[in-house]
One Martini backbone bead per residue (centre of mass of N, CA, C, O) as a GRO file, in nm:
protein
  219
    1VAL     BB    1   0.094   0.035   0.025
    2ASP     BB    2   0.048   0.382  -0.038
    3ILE     BB    3   0.062   0.597   0.198
    4ASP     BB    4   0.067   0.880   0.048
    5ALA     BB    5  -0.225   0.808  -0.100
    6LEU     BB    6  -0.363   0.839   0.158
    7VAL     BB    7  -0.694   0.959   0.257
    8PRO     BB    8  -0.846   1.116   0.500
    9LEU     BB    9  -1.134   1.133   0.649
   10SER     BB   10  -1.389   1.394   0.716
   11HIS     BB   11  -1.586   1.157   0.762
   12ARG     BB   12  -1.821   0.936   0.840
   13PRO     BB   13  -1.894   0.638   0.742
   14ASN     BB   14  -2.189   0.501   0.582
   15ILE     BB   15  -2.192   0.230   0.805
   16GLY     BB   16  -2.369  -0.032   0.904
   17LEU     BB   17  -2.410  -0.183   1.230
   18ARG     BB   18  -2.427  -0.494   1.385
   19PRO     BB   19  -2.411  -0.697   1.653
   20GLU     BB   20  -2.350  -0.963   1.456
   21ASP     BB   21  -2.110  -0.854   1.351
   22ARG     BB   22  -1.796  -0.866   1.266
   23ILE     BB   23  -1.469  -0.773   1.425
   24TYR     BB   24  -1.288  -1.041   1.483
   25GLY     BB   25  -0.981  -1.252   1.461
   26PHE     BB   26  -0.830  -1.550   1.614
   27PHE     BB   27  -0.578  -1.759   1.643
   28THR     BB   28  -0.635  -2.100   1.763
   29SER     BB   29  -0.595  -2.427   1.923
   30GLY     BB   30  -0.662  -2.493   2.197
   31THR     BB   31  -0.708  -2.849   2.258
   32THR     BB   32  -0.612  -2.964   1.959
   33GLY     BB   33  -0.358  -2.816   1.788
   34ARG     BB   34  -0.545  -2.681   1.574
   35PRO     BB   35  -0.574  -2.422   1.386
   36LYS     BB   36  -0.804  -2.143   1.441
   37CYS     BB   37  -1.060  -1.914   1.374
   38ALA     BB   38  -1.192  -1.685   1.600
   39ILE     BB   39  -1.501  -1.538   1.589
   40ASN     BB   40  -1.619  -1.205   1.654
   41ASN     BB   41  -1.854  -0.982   1.776
   42HIS     BB   42  -1.990  -0.688   1.877
   43ARG     BB   43  -2.165  -0.793   2.115
   44GLY     BB   44  -1.942  -0.927   2.281
   45LEU     BB   45  -1.756  -0.684   2.323
   46LEU     BB   46  -1.954  -0.491   2.446
   47ASN     BB   47  -2.017  -0.671   2.692
   48ARG     BB   48  -1.740  -0.673   2.810
   49PHE     BB   49  -1.700  -0.364   2.840
   50ARG     BB   50  -1.948  -0.307   3.018
   51PHE     BB   51  -1.852  -0.486   3.251
   52MET     BB   52  -1.583  -0.353   3.304
   53SER     BB   53  -1.702  -0.073   3.380
   54ARG     BB   54  -1.844  -0.195   3.633
   55TYR     BB   55  -1.626  -0.359   3.782
   56PHE     BB   56  -1.420  -0.096   3.738
   57ASP     BB   57  -1.577   0.147   3.868
   58GLY     BB   58  -1.731   0.260   3.602
   59GLY     BB   59  -1.511   0.388   3.459
   60ARG     BB   60  -1.336   0.643   3.571
   61GLY     BB   61  -1.121   0.777   3.340
   62ASP     BB   62  -0.810   0.717   3.485
   63GLU     BB   63  -0.699   0.508   3.328
   64ARG     BB   64  -0.380   0.320   3.302
   65VAL     BB   65  -0.299   0.113   3.043
   66LEU     BB   66  -0.103  -0.177   2.982
   67GLN     BB   67   0.005  -0.312   2.682
   68ASN     BB   68   0.096  -0.660   2.773
   69THR     BB   69   0.012  -0.781   2.483
   70ARG     BB   70   0.015  -0.925   2.215
   71HIS     BB   71  -0.165  -0.883   1.914
   72THR     BB   72  -0.208  -1.207   1.882
   73PHE     BB   73  -0.383  -1.157   2.140
   74ASP     BB   74  -0.700  -1.093   2.271
   75SER     BB   75  -0.619  -0.914   2.525
   76SER     BB   76  -0.536  -0.664   2.360
   77VAL     BB   77  -0.813  -0.545   2.300
   78TRP     BB   78  -0.883  -0.428   2.582
   79GLN     BB   79  -0.622  -0.267   2.626
   80LEU     BB   80  -0.663  -0.074   2.374
   81PHE     BB   81  -1.001  -0.002   2.388
   82TRP     BB   82  -1.146   0.028   2.660
   83PRO     BB   83  -1.021   0.297   2.773
   84LEU     BB   84  -1.153   0.467   2.526
   85THR     BB   85  -1.456   0.435   2.660
   86THR     BB   86  -1.375   0.600   2.950
   87GLY     BB   87  -1.117   0.815   2.923
   88GLY     BB   88  -0.871   0.675   2.908
   89SER     BB   89  -0.543   0.508   2.880
   90VAL     BB   90  -0.268   0.395   2.665
   91VAL     BB   91   0.032   0.196   2.697
   92ILE     BB   92   0.283   0.139   2.455
   93PRO     BB   93   0.533  -0.056   2.415
   94GLN     BB   94   0.812  -0.144   2.308
   95GLN     BB   95   0.947  -0.334   2.097
   96GLY     BB   96   1.019  -0.631   2.285
   97ALA     BB   97   0.908  -0.567   2.598
   98PHE     BB   98   0.719  -0.804   2.699
   99LEU     BB   99   0.981  -0.989   2.818
  100ASP     BB  100   1.071  -0.736   2.987
  101LEU     BB  101   1.048  -0.684   3.317
  102GLU     BB  102   1.207  -0.429   3.377
  103ALA     BB  103   1.061  -0.259   3.161
  104THR     BB  104   0.777  -0.299   3.264
  105ILE     BB  105   0.821  -0.177   3.548
  106GLU     BB  106   0.918   0.096   3.447
  107THR     BB  107   0.656   0.172   3.291
  108ILE     BB  108   0.471   0.171   3.534
  109ALA     BB  109   0.622   0.401   3.686
  110ARG     BB  110   0.639   0.628   3.469
  111HIS     BB  111   0.304   0.607   3.393
  112ARG     BB  112   0.116   0.522   3.621
  113ILE     BB  113  -0.006   0.243   3.627
  114THR     BB  114  -0.331   0.083   3.704
  115MET     BB  115  -0.347  -0.141   3.460
  116THR     BB  116  -0.326  -0.499   3.389
  117ASP     BB  117  -0.178  -0.804   3.228
  118PHE     BB  118  -0.115  -1.149   3.327
  119VAL     BB  119   0.045  -1.427   3.312
  120PRO     BB  120   0.140  -1.650   3.554
  121SER     BB  121   0.438  -1.680   3.469
  122VAL     BB  122   0.499  -1.373   3.480
  123PHE     BB  123   0.378  -1.295   3.750
  124ASN     BB  124   0.564  -1.465   3.928
  125GLN     BB  125   0.817  -1.299   3.856
  126VAL     BB  126   0.723  -1.032   3.971
  127VAL     BB  127   0.679  -1.124   4.264
  128ALA     BB  128   0.973  -1.218   4.315
  129LEU     BB  129   1.087  -0.937   4.287
  130ALA     BB  130   0.911  -0.788   4.495
  131ASP     BB  131   1.003  -0.970   4.740
  132ARG     BB  132   1.321  -0.881   4.720
  133GLN     BB  133   1.245  -0.569   4.616
  134ALA     BB  134   1.164  -0.254   4.715
  135GLN     BB  135   1.181  -0.100   4.444
  136ILE     BB  136   0.971  -0.269   4.301
  137ARG     BB  137   0.734  -0.213   4.486
  138ALA     BB  138   0.729   0.095   4.426
  139ARG     BB  139   0.683   0.067   4.106
  140LEU     BB  140   0.388  -0.079   4.167
  141GLY     BB  141   0.206   0.133   4.332
  142SER     BB  142  -0.013   0.224   4.102
  143LEU     BB  143  -0.168  -0.027   4.120
  144ARG     BB  144  -0.524  -0.142   4.123
  145GLU     BB  145  -0.531  -0.347   3.875
  146LEU     BB  146  -0.534  -0.716   3.810
  147ILE     BB  147  -0.494  -0.945   3.552
  148VAL     BB  148  -0.527  -1.310   3.553
  149GLY     BB  149  -0.443  -1.520   3.263
  150GLY     BB  150  -0.427  -1.820   3.041
  151GLU     BB  151  -0.372  -1.973   3.314
  152GLU     BB  152  -0.296  -2.122   3.585
  153ILE     BB  153  -0.311  -2.022   3.897
  154THR     BB  154  -0.100  -1.908   4.176
  155PRO     BB  155  -0.191  -1.866   4.487
  156HIS     BB  156   0.070  -1.780   4.660
  157MET     BB  157   0.145  -1.543   4.467
  158VAL     BB  158  -0.110  -1.379   4.494
  159HIS     BB  159  -0.098  -1.340   4.806
  160LYS     BB  160   0.175  -1.205   4.815
  161LEU     BB  161   0.101  -0.947   4.651
  162ARG     BB  162  -0.135  -0.861   4.831
  163ALA     BB  163   0.061  -0.807   5.075
  164ILE     BB  164   0.249  -0.596   4.932
  165LEU     BB  165  -0.037  -0.482   4.774
  166PRO     BB  166  -0.324  -0.396   4.938
  167LEU     BB  167  -0.459  -0.204   4.697
  168LEU     BB  168  -0.471  -0.457   4.520
  169ARG     BB  169  -0.660  -0.603   4.260
  170ILE     BB  170  -0.719  -0.946   4.187
  171THR     BB  171  -0.808  -1.116   3.876
  172ASN     BB  172  -0.955  -1.406   3.774
  173ALA     BB  173  -0.937  -1.510   3.431
  174TYR     BB  174  -1.173  -1.664   3.189
  175GLY     BB  175  -1.155  -1.783   2.847
  176PRO     BB  176  -1.211  -1.833   2.536
  177THR     BB  177  -1.177  -1.679   2.236
  178GLU     BB  178  -1.484  -1.714   2.157
  179THR     BB  179  -1.563  -1.516   2.434
  180SER     BB  180  -1.455  -1.237   2.428
  181ILE     BB  181  -1.160  -1.310   2.588
  182GLY     BB  182  -1.370  -1.344   2.840
  183MET     BB  183  -1.633  -1.474   3.101
  184VAL     BB  184  -1.457  -1.515   3.378
  185PHE     BB  185  -1.471  -1.394   3.719
  186HIS     BB  186  -1.230  -1.338   4.009
  187PRO     BB  187  -1.189  -1.199   4.308
  188VAL     BB  188  -0.939  -1.213   4.515
  189GLU     BB  189  -0.925  -1.381   4.828
  190THR     BB  190  -0.826  -1.489   5.131
  191ALA     BB  191  -1.042  -1.725   5.153
  192ASP     BB  192  -0.937  -1.898   4.913
  193GLY     BB  193  -0.656  -1.976   4.933
  194SER     BB  194  -0.552  -2.273   4.749
  195GLN     BB  195  -0.855  -2.222   4.600
  196ILE     BB  196  -0.906  -2.061   4.317
  197PRO     BB  197  -1.151  -1.958   4.139
  198LEU     BB  198  -1.260  -1.894   3.832
  199GLY     BB  199  -1.568  -1.821   3.854
  200ARG     BB  200  -1.801  -1.608   3.705
  201PRO     BB  201  -2.011  -1.491   3.500
  202ILE     BB  202  -2.082  -1.252   3.311
  203ASP     BB  203  -2.281  -1.063   3.167
  204ASN     BB  204  -2.490  -1.248   2.961
  205CYS     BB  205  -2.374  -1.521   3.083
  206HIS     BB  206  -2.289  -1.879   3.061
  207ILE     BB  207  -2.231  -2.191   3.249
  208VAL     BB  208  -2.123  -2.520   3.132
  209VAL     BB  209  -2.064  -2.832   3.272
  210VAL     BB  210  -1.897  -3.102   3.108
  211ASP     BB  211  -1.838  -3.384   2.961
  212GLU     BB  212  -1.701  -3.568   2.704
  213ALA     BB  213  -2.022  -3.580   2.588
  214LEU     BB  214  -2.163  -3.294   2.664
  215ARG     BB  215  -2.274  -3.339   2.951
  216PRO     BB  216  -2.422  -3.228   3.212
  217LEU     BB  217  -2.327  -3.167   3.525
  218PRO     BB  218  -2.349  -3.172   3.835
  219GLN     BB  219  -2.319  -2.970   4.117
   0.00000   0.00000   0.00000
């Protein structure tokens, strides 16, 4: 594409969108190991964003979200776009900085990040650093909300960070790519102990636990 030849529109294009229209697709292997493109629609993403605005204190408008996931993963969608629906802001790290923990922590401190997302394997490394170094704890002090998802959560590491940063709320999030980033949330509490629940479905969603033959299991 010739970038110089592109002309920005001075008006909104007159294209109607319906809730069931497709909005994005991400390739995922799920549990099969065979890549497939999971298509999501506007209705699902809208529902996820509206829930987040309610769950995270009504979308306060002062959120500073660190886009901490590669754009090839669907959690990057909420990190990039949800804050823009609340009046918040998004901080996009330099290319290649996603796996650089020191750079990530420095970005959180420099931009006073209030919210981000970690997979448990990376989260555990951040907690280990914070547990050993007071300066790391200080640099994470602006965080108010943290989502942990994508893998099974490590309970003792979550509780350790909650003790280090008592004003931080940590949410265990779950859901396959087909469900608009994820649709099960649980705010971690001390009473959870060593068995942190996956959580309950978000607004307008339901969960059914089935066996290998897809038959609903008893409560």
